[in-house]
Residue, then its C-alpha position, 0 to 999 in steps of 0.5 A: m495462455k495469458a492470465l492474471i494473478y488473483k491470489s497467492t497462498g505461498s505454494w499455489y496461485i489462483a490465475k484467471t485468463g481474459g475469457g474468465k475462467t480459473y485455474n489453480t496454477r503453480i510455478k515451473g522451475i524457480f524465477k528470479i525476477d529483476g535480481l530481486t531477493s523476494t519471498n514471494p516471486i509471483a505476486v498478486g496482479d502478476q501478468v503471467e503466461i500459463e500451461v494447462e497441465e495434462g488430464t486436468e481441467n483446471t491445473a496449470m503451470i506457470n511458464e512465464i512472468y510478463d514484466r511488471r509496470n509496477y509493484m509495492v513492496r515492503s520488507s518481509p515480516h520474518h527477514k528485514h533484508h528480504h523484499h515481499i513484494i504486495a501486489s503488482n501492475l498497480d493504478q493506485a494505492v488507498l491506505f484505510a487508516t483510522l484516528k481511535d480503536p486503533r490508532t494509524s500514526q502518522g510515520f505508519i501513513d508516511r512510510f505508506l506514501v514514500s514507497a507509493e511514491a517510490y514506485h511510482i503509484p498514485a495514492a489516497v488515505v481513507f481515514n474511516k471510522m468517522d462515526i466514533y471521532r469526536t471533536k479531538e479525532m475531527e480537529k487532528f482529521e482537518e489537520l492531516k486533511e489540509t497536510y496531505e491534499k495540500i501536496g497532492y493527495n486525495v483524503l477521504l472520511t468515512s464511516m463503513q458502520t453507517g455507510e458514510g463516504a462508502e460511495a466517494v471511495k467506490t467512485l475513487l476505484q472504479n475502472k482502476t487497479t486498486l491496493l487496499s491496505g491498512h493495519s487490521g481492524v480499520g475497516k478495510s473488510t467491513f468496506i469489502n463486504t459493502v461491496f462485494p456483500e456475498l463475499d461476507l469476508k471476515t471482519q474482527e473486532v480491534s484487540g480491547w487489551s492491545g488497542k490492535g486489530m487482530h489479522t483477518t486476511t491471510f493471503a492478498e488477493m484480488f476481487d473484480l469490480p461491479g462496473g469495472g476495476r479490480i481490488i487486492d485486498t491485503p493482510g493487516i500490516r503492522e509495521y511498513g518497513l521500506v526497501d532499497i531506498p538510500k538515504q540520499e533519495l529518501s527526500h525525492y519521495f516526500p512531494e513537497m521536499r523534492e521540488l525544492l532539492n534544487n534550491c538547496q546549497f549542496n547537491n547531496c544536502m541530506h536536510i538536516n544540519e547542512p547551511g543554505c538546506a531550502v528544506k529546513f528554511a521551508t519547515e521553519r516558514g511552515d510551507i513543509a508541515m513539522e509532522r513531515y519532516v520529523s517523518y522524514y527524519n525519522i524514517l532517515e536514522t531507520i534507513n542503514e547504508n544498503g537502503y533498509 
């Protein structure tokens, strides 16, 4: 019987069939998928084949995992050489970000977008907490909005406290399976509570002494949207570690660089010190935002020869 994984709690998984029946499931044996060294062999969003255990009504074994259309992955928080698959079979990924309390760095945003590009997943950025932004933050938002929209990303401004902009986000999510991600404290759970008041997800204030949000979601979990579509809520992420992206390929996942690669003098141009580099020329002209080029350089510096 075919089912969809809605929640992963480590060793047990909650799966739902097409008919809407929910089962507590576990893995039969050991799965090795696509040669991945993964900390979680099954992820939220996976389609699986299950078999109900004898003598039970809602306990089942997972016998097979169907091929994934795509997935989002990051390095495991505990072991940087291991993958942690965040979710699979996605139509899009939406990053919740804030320019204050806590501040989301542009480097973090760019790492998230690079990961989405690497797995061919359309992405959008929602800047929340506009109700506490002053002139400085609004000017920064306009600058970031121009940068990201120019290269094809959808950028929204919201306040989940006042509800402003929430409808635009709901529209973005309709009839799609969407991964929601971001630091703790950026308003992700508050947004989900506006869509699903009955869930009453825990929200927590930003920790005053650290300026960082407190973790409220422990495991990734998928919810059906009223009117069609699904969202996958994920634990708040402090850092976004990229995996399996060789240095040579990194520029392919910056859309504004990708379209210039054939214009570089050298096929293996890394866009740092090489002569005749179209990417550097475009950055000097202002066609590529300097902050994006800095993100590229900083990410490049953190990738070793194995692509971690």
